[in-house]
HTML snippet that shows the backbone in 3Dmol.js (N, CA, C, O; Angstrom):
<script src="https://3Dmol.org/build/3Dmol-min.js"></script>
<div id="view" style="width:600px;height:400px;position:relative"></div>
<script>
const pdb = `
ATOM      1  N   MET A   1      11.799 -14.039 -28.497  1.00  0.00           N
ATOM      2  CA  MET A   1      11.164 -12.786 -28.142  1.00  0.00           C
ATOM      3  C   MET A   1      10.109 -13.004 -27.058  1.00  0.00           C
ATOM      4  O   MET A   1       9.992 -12.197 -26.135  1.00  0.00           O
ATOM      5  N   LYS A   2       9.337 -14.095 -27.165  1.00  0.00           N
ATOM      6  CA  LYS A   2       8.311 -14.378 -26.172  1.00  0.00           C
ATOM      7  C   LYS A   2       8.942 -14.596 -24.801  1.00  0.00           C
ATOM      8  O   LYS A   2       8.400 -14.163 -23.784  1.00  0.00           O
ATOM      9  N   ARG A   3      10.082 -15.265 -24.781  1.00  0.00           N
ATOM     10  CA  ARG A   3      10.768 -15.527 -23.513  1.00  0.00           C
ATOM     11  C   ARG A   3      11.241 -14.231 -22.865  1.00  0.00           C
ATOM     12  O   ARG A   3      11.179 -14.085 -21.644  1.00  0.00           O
ATOM     13  N   LEU A   4      11.704 -13.307 -23.665  1.00  0.00           N
ATOM     14  CA  LEU A   4      12.171 -12.029 -23.145  1.00  0.00           C
ATOM     15  C   LEU A   4      11.014 -11.258 -22.508  1.00  0.00           C
ATOM     16  O   LEU A   4      11.155 -10.730 -21.405  1.00  0.00           O
ATOM     17  N   VAL A   5       9.896 -11.191 -23.182  1.00  0.00           N
ATOM     18  CA  VAL A   5       8.727 -10.484 -22.653  1.00  0.00           C
ATOM     19  C   VAL A   5       8.236 -11.163 -21.379  1.00  0.00           C
ATOM     20  O   VAL A   5       7.919 -10.487 -20.400  1.00  0.00           O
ATOM     21  N   LEU A   6       8.171 -12.486 -21.381  1.00  0.00           N
ATOM     22  CA  LEU A   6       7.737 -13.224 -20.203  1.00  0.00           C
ATOM     23  C   LEU A   6       8.702 -13.019 -19.040  1.00  0.00           C
ATOM     24  O   LEU A   6       8.265 -12.862 -17.900  1.00  0.00           O
ATOM     25  N   SER A   7       9.979 -13.018 -19.303  1.00  0.00           N
ATOM     26  CA  SER A   7      10.977 -12.801 -18.249  1.00  0.00           C
ATOM     27  C   SER A   7      10.840 -11.415 -17.628  1.00  0.00           C
ATOM     28  O   SER A   7      10.905 -11.269 -16.407  1.00  0.00           O
ATOM     29  N   ILE A   8      10.656 -10.426 -18.443  1.00  0.00           N
ATOM     30  CA  ILE A   8      10.493  -9.052 -17.940  1.00  0.00           C
ATOM     31  C   ILE A   8       9.236  -8.953 -17.084  1.00  0.00           C
ATOM     32  O   ILE A   8       9.254  -8.335 -16.020  1.00  0.00           O
ATOM     33  N   ALA A   9       8.150  -9.558 -17.542  1.00  0.00           N
ATOM     34  CA  ALA A   9       6.895  -9.516 -16.786  1.00  0.00           C
ATOM     35  C   ALA A   9       7.046 -10.215 -15.436  1.00  0.00           C
ATOM     36  O   ALA A   9       6.585  -9.697 -14.419  1.00  0.00           O
ATOM     37  N   LEU A  10       7.680 -11.372 -15.416  1.00  0.00           N
ATOM     38  CA  LEU A  10       7.843 -12.110 -14.169  1.00  0.00           C
ATOM     39  C   LEU A  10       8.796 -11.418 -13.200  1.00  0.00           C
ATOM     40  O   LEU A  10       8.596 -11.480 -11.987  1.00  0.00           O
ATOM     41  N   LEU A  11       9.816 -10.767 -13.716  1.00  0.00           N
ATOM     42  CA  LEU A  11      10.773 -10.083 -12.851  1.00  0.00           C
ATOM     43  C   LEU A  11      10.222  -8.772 -12.299  1.00  0.00           C
ATOM     44  O   LEU A  11      10.629  -8.346 -11.219  1.00  0.00           O
ATOM     45  N   SER A  12       9.317  -8.132 -13.011  1.00  0.00           N
ATOM     46  CA  SER A  12       8.803  -6.847 -12.549  1.00  0.00           C
ATOM     47  C   SER A  12       7.612  -6.988 -11.604  1.00  0.00           C
ATOM     48  O   SER A  12       7.307  -6.037 -10.884  1.00  0.00           O
ATOM     49  N   SER A  13       6.939  -8.107 -11.574  1.00  0.00           N
ATOM     50  CA  SER A  13       5.755  -8.241 -10.724  1.00  0.00           C
ATOM     51  C   SER A  13       6.054  -8.125  -9.225  1.00  0.00           C
ATOM     52  O   SER A  13       5.253  -7.510  -8.520  1.00  0.00           O
ATOM     53  N   PRO A  14       7.155  -8.677  -8.688  1.00  0.00           N
ATOM     54  CA  PRO A  14       7.431  -8.455  -7.262  1.00  0.00           C
ATOM     55  C   PRO A  14       7.693  -6.985  -6.941  1.00  0.00           C
ATOM     56  O   PRO A  14       7.345  -6.528  -5.852  1.00  0.00           O
ATOM     57  N   LEU A  15       8.286  -6.250  -7.845  1.00  0.00           N
ATOM     58  CA  LEU A  15       8.542  -4.834  -7.626  1.00  0.00           C
ATOM     59  C   LEU A  15       7.247  -4.049  -7.548  1.00  0.00           C
ATOM     60  O   LEU A  15       7.123  -3.120  -6.749  1.00  0.00           O
ATOM     61  N   THR A  16       6.289  -4.420  -8.371  1.00  0.00           N
ATOM     62  CA  THR A  16       4.991  -3.753  -8.359  1.00  0.00           C
ATOM     63  C   THR A  16       4.279  -4.012  -7.040  1.00  0.00           C
ATOM     64  O   THR A  16       3.707  -3.093  -6.454  1.00  0.00           O
ATOM     65  N   ALA A  17       4.308  -5.252  -6.567  1.00  0.00           N
ATOM     66  CA  ALA A  17       3.665  -5.594  -5.297  1.00  0.00           C
ATOM     67  C   ALA A  17       4.345  -4.873  -4.140  1.00  0.00           C
ATOM     68  O   ALA A  17       3.664  -4.403  -3.228  1.00  0.00           O
ATOM     69  N   TRP A  18       5.659  -4.776  -4.156  1.00  0.00           N
ATOM     70  CA  TRP A  18       6.381  -4.108  -3.081  1.00  0.00           C
ATOM     71  C   TRP A  18       6.023  -2.619  -3.060  1.00  0.00           C
ATOM     72  O   TRP A  18       5.806  -2.046  -1.993  1.00  0.00           O
ATOM     73  N   ALA A  19       5.965  -2.009  -4.215  1.00  0.00           N
ATOM     74  CA  ALA A  19       5.653  -0.578  -4.280  1.00  0.00           C
ATOM     75  C   ALA A  19       4.240  -0.305  -3.768  1.00  0.00           C
ATOM     76  O   ALA A  19       4.016   0.688  -3.076  1.00  0.00           O
ATOM     77  N   ASP A  20       3.303  -1.161  -4.094  1.00  0.00           N
ATOM     78  CA  ASP A  20       1.933  -0.997  -3.623  1.00  0.00           C
ATOM     79  C   ASP A  20       1.873  -1.145  -2.107  1.00  0.00           C
ATOM     80  O   ASP A  20       1.210  -0.357  -1.432  1.00  0.00           O
ATOM     81  N   CYS A  21       2.546  -2.126  -1.581  1.00  0.00           N
ATOM     82  CA  CYS A  21       2.553  -2.366  -0.137  1.00  0.00           C
ATOM     83  C   CYS A  21       3.234  -1.218   0.597  1.00  0.00           C
ATOM     84  O   CYS A  21       2.750  -0.773   1.637  1.00  0.00           O
ATOM     85  N   ALA A  22       4.330  -0.746   0.073  1.00  0.00           N
ATOM     86  CA  ALA A  22       5.062   0.332   0.728  1.00  0.00           C
ATOM     87  C   ALA A  22       4.230   1.611   0.794  1.00  0.00           C
ATOM     88  O   ALA A  22       4.273   2.327   1.794  1.00  0.00           O
ATOM     89  N   SER A  23       3.480   1.899  -0.254  1.00  0.00           N
ATOM     90  CA  SER A  23       2.678   3.121  -0.245  1.00  0.00           C
ATOM     91  C   SER A  23       1.521   3.021   0.739  1.00  0.00           C
ATOM     92  O   SER A  23       1.142   4.034   1.328  1.00  0.00           O
ATOM     93  N   ARG A  24       0.953   1.851   0.937  1.00  0.00           N
ATOM     94  CA  ARG A  24      -0.138   1.698   1.894  1.00  0.00           C
ATOM     95  C   ARG A  24       0.352   1.871   3.321  1.00  0.00           C
ATOM     96  O   ARG A  24      -0.339   2.472   4.144  1.00  0.00           O
ATOM     97  N   HIS A  25       1.526   1.357   3.622  1.00  0.00           N
ATOM     98  CA  HIS A  25       2.068   1.510   4.968  1.00  0.00           C
ATOM     99  C   HIS A  25       2.411   2.963   5.255  1.00  0.00           C
ATOM    100  O   HIS A  25       2.246   3.424   6.384  1.00  0.00           O
ATOM    101  N   GLN A  26       2.872   3.670   4.281  1.00  0.00           N
ATOM    102  CA  GLN A  26       3.213   5.070   4.465  1.00  0.00           C
ATOM    103  C   GLN A  26       1.958   5.882   4.791  1.00  0.00           C
ATOM    104  O   GLN A  26       2.012   6.787   5.624  1.00  0.00           O
ATOM    105  N   GLN A  27       0.849   5.576   4.159  1.00  0.00           N
ATOM    106  CA  GLN A  27      -0.392   6.279   4.440  1.00  0.00           C
ATOM    107  C   GLN A  27      -0.846   6.007   5.863  1.00  0.00           C
ATOM    108  O   GLN A  27      -1.329   6.910   6.546  1.00  0.00           O
ATOM    109  N   ALA A  28      -0.696   4.786   6.309  1.00  0.00           N
ATOM    110  CA  ALA A  28      -1.147   4.417   7.642  1.00  0.00           C
ATOM    111  C   ALA A  28      -0.384   5.185   8.714  1.00  0.00           C
ATOM    112  O   ALA A  28      -0.936   5.447   9.783  1.00  0.00           O
ATOM    113  N   MET A  29       0.847   5.548   8.464  1.00  0.00           N
ATOM    114  CA  MET A  29       1.651   6.235   9.458  1.00  0.00           C
ATOM    115  C   MET A  29       1.507   7.751   9.366  1.00  0.00           C
ATOM    116  O   MET A  29       2.113   8.466  10.165  1.00  0.00           O
ATOM    117  N   SER A  30       0.734   8.257   8.428  1.00  0.00           N
ATOM    118  CA  SER A  30       0.664   9.697   8.243  1.00  0.00           C
ATOM    119  C   SER A  30      -0.623  10.323   8.791  1.00  0.00           C
ATOM    120  O   SER A  30      -0.924  11.474   8.477  1.00  0.00           O
ATOM    121  N   CYS A  31      -1.377   9.592   9.598  1.00  0.00           N
ATOM    122  CA  CYS A  31      -2.598  10.154  10.191  1.00  0.00           C
ATOM    123  C   CYS A  31      -2.221  11.169  11.266  1.00  0.00           C
ATOM    124  O   CYS A  31      -1.217  11.016  11.962  1.00  0.00           O
ATOM    125  N   ALA A  32      -3.039  12.199  11.384  1.00  0.00           N
ATOM    126  CA  ALA A  32      -2.819  13.241  12.383  1.00  0.00           C
ATOM    127  C   ALA A  32      -3.094  12.697  13.787  1.00  0.00           C
ATOM    128  O   ALA A  32      -3.704  11.640  13.948  1.00  0.00           O
ATOM    129  N   GLU A  33      -2.639  13.427  14.786  1.00  0.00           N
ATOM    130  CA  GLU A  33      -2.873  13.040  16.171  1.00  0.00           C
ATOM    131  C   GLU A  33      -4.376  12.999  16.434  1.00  0.00           C
ATOM    132  O   GLU A  33      -5.108  13.892  16.007  1.00  0.00           O
ATOM    133  N   GLY A  34      -4.833  11.970  17.131  1.00  0.00           N
ATOM    134  CA  GLY A  34      -6.252  11.800  17.396  1.00  0.00           C
ATOM    135  C   GLY A  34      -6.987  11.065  16.285  1.00  0.00           C
ATOM    136  O   GLY A  34      -8.205  10.889  16.339  1.00  0.00           O
ATOM    137  N   MET A  35      -6.234  10.641  15.279  1.00  0.00           N
ATOM    138  CA  MET A  35      -6.800   9.897  14.150  1.00  0.00           C
ATOM    139  C   MET A  35      -6.087   8.554  14.056  1.00  0.00           C
ATOM    140  O   MET A  35      -4.975   8.391  14.557  1.00  0.00           O
ATOM    141  N   ARG A  36      -6.740   7.602  13.411  1.00  0.00           N
ATOM    142  CA  ARG A  36      -6.110   6.308  13.149  1.00  0.00           C
ATOM    143  C   ARG A  36      -6.482   5.872  11.741  1.00  0.00           C
ATOM    144  O   ARG A  36      -7.465   6.346  11.171  1.00  0.00           O
ATOM    145  N   TRP A  37      -5.687   4.965  11.185  1.00  0.00           N
ATOM    146  CA  TRP A  37      -5.919   4.485   9.834  1.00  0.00           C
ATOM    147  C   TRP A  37      -7.001   3.417   9.855  1.00  0.00           C
ATOM    148  O   TRP A  37      -6.913   2.461  10.626  1.00  0.00           O
ATOM    149  N   ASP A  38      -8.006   3.565   9.026  1.00  0.00           N
ATOM    150  CA  ASP A  38      -9.061   2.581   8.858  1.00  0.00           C
ATOM    151  C   ASP A  38      -8.875   1.953   7.484  1.00  0.00           C
ATOM    152  O   ASP A  38      -9.080   2.602   6.458  1.00  0.00           O
ATOM    153  N   ALA A  39      -8.486   0.684   7.476  1.00  0.00           N
ATOM    154  CA  ALA A  39      -8.202   0.006   6.213  1.00  0.00           C
ATOM    155  C   ALA A  39      -9.460  -0.168   5.364  1.00  0.00           C
ATOM    156  O   ALA A  39      -9.386  -0.126   4.135  1.00  0.00           O
ATOM    157  N   GLN A  40     -10.599  -0.359   5.998  1.00  0.00           N
ATOM    158  CA  GLN A  40     -11.833  -0.539   5.232  1.00  0.00           C
ATOM    159  C   GLN A  40     -12.250   0.765   4.558  1.00  0.00           C
ATOM    160  O   GLN A  40     -12.676   0.761   3.403  1.00  0.00           O
ATOM    161  N   ALA A  41     -12.129   1.864   5.267  1.00  0.00           N
ATOM    162  CA  ALA A  41     -12.481   3.160   4.689  1.00  0.00           C
ATOM    163  C   ALA A  41     -11.346   3.697   3.815  1.00  0.00           C
ATOM    164  O   ALA A  41     -11.550   4.593   2.996  1.00  0.00           O
ATOM    165  N   ASN A  42     -10.157   3.140   3.999  1.00  0.00           N
ATOM    166  CA  ASN A  42      -8.964   3.572   3.265  1.00  0.00           C
ATOM    167  C   ASN A  42      -8.685   5.048   3.532  1.00  0.00           C
ATOM    168  O   ASN A  42      -8.332   5.808   2.631  1.00  0.00           O
ATOM    169  N   ALA A  43      -8.858   5.435   4.819  1.00  0.00           N
ATOM    170  CA  ALA A  43      -8.664   6.836   5.205  1.00  0.00           C
ATOM    171  C   ALA A  43      -8.411   6.928   6.704  1.00  0.00           C
ATOM    172  O   ALA A  43      -8.628   5.960   7.434  1.00  0.00           O
ATOM    173  N   CYS A  44      -7.954   8.088   7.164  1.00  0.00           N
ATOM    174  CA  CYS A  44      -7.793   8.352   8.582  1.00  0.00           C
ATOM    175  C   CYS A  44      -9.167   8.675   9.167  1.00  0.00           C
ATOM    176  O   CYS A  44      -9.941   9.430   8.578  1.00  0.00           O
ATOM    177  N   VAL A  45      -9.457   8.103  10.320  1.00  0.00           N
ATOM    178  CA  VAL A  45     -10.735   8.348  11.002  1.00  0.00           C
ATOM    179  C   VAL A  45     -10.450   8.758  12.438  1.00  0.00           C
ATOM    180  O   VAL A  45      -9.412   8.388  12.985  1.00  0.00           O
ATOM    181  N   PRO A  46     -11.353   9.519  13.064  1.00  0.00           N
ATOM    182  CA  PRO A  46     -11.145   9.919  14.449  1.00  0.00           C
ATOM    183  C   PRO A  46     -11.136   8.716  15.380  1.00  0.00           C
ATOM    184  O   PRO A  46     -11.869   7.750  15.167  1.00  0.00           O
ATOM    185  N   VAL A  47     -10.304   8.780  16.411  1.00  0.00           N
ATOM    186  CA  VAL A  47     -10.264   7.735  17.422  1.00  0.00           C
ATOM    187  C   VAL A  47     -11.419   7.980  18.372  1.00  0.00           C
ATOM    188  O   VAL A  47     -11.556   9.077  18.914  1.00  0.00           O
ATOM    189  N   SER A  48     -12.248   6.973  18.578  1.00  0.00           N
ATOM    190  CA  SER A  48     -13.394   7.137  19.479  1.00  0.00           C
ATOM    191  C   SER A  48     -12.937   6.940  20.913  1.00  0.00           C
ATOM    192  O   SER A  48     -12.092   6.086  21.183  1.00  0.00           O
ATOM    193  N   THR A  49     -13.487   7.724  21.838  1.00  0.00           N
ATOM    194  CA  THR A  49     -13.105   7.660  23.241  1.00  0.00           C
ATOM    195  C   THR A  49     -14.151   6.961  24.092  1.00  0.00           C
ATOM    196  O   THR A  49     -14.038   6.959  25.318  1.00  0.00           O
ATOM    197  N   SER A  50     -15.158   6.372  23.481  1.00  0.00           N
ATOM    198  CA  SER A  50     -16.210   5.708  24.258  1.00  0.00           C
ATOM    199  C   SER A  50     -15.901   4.275  24.548  1.00  0.00           C
ATOM    200  O   SER A  50     -16.695   3.590  25.192  1.00  0.00           O
TER     201      SER A  50
END
`;
const viewer = $3Dmol.createViewer("view");
viewer.addModel(pdb, "pdb");
viewer.setStyle({}, {cartoon: {color: "spectrum"}});
viewer.zoomTo();
viewer.render();
</script>
């Protein structure tokens, strides 16, 4: 039983990481025109023209 639980946990961890990564990339591409993705703020921010 322990082996089954461990196997499921090990097999599902790459899927969890992929899903997290995929959702972050999708957010980065959804900023409006004149905005860019700021990873530190975790949000779209205006593009500065200075």
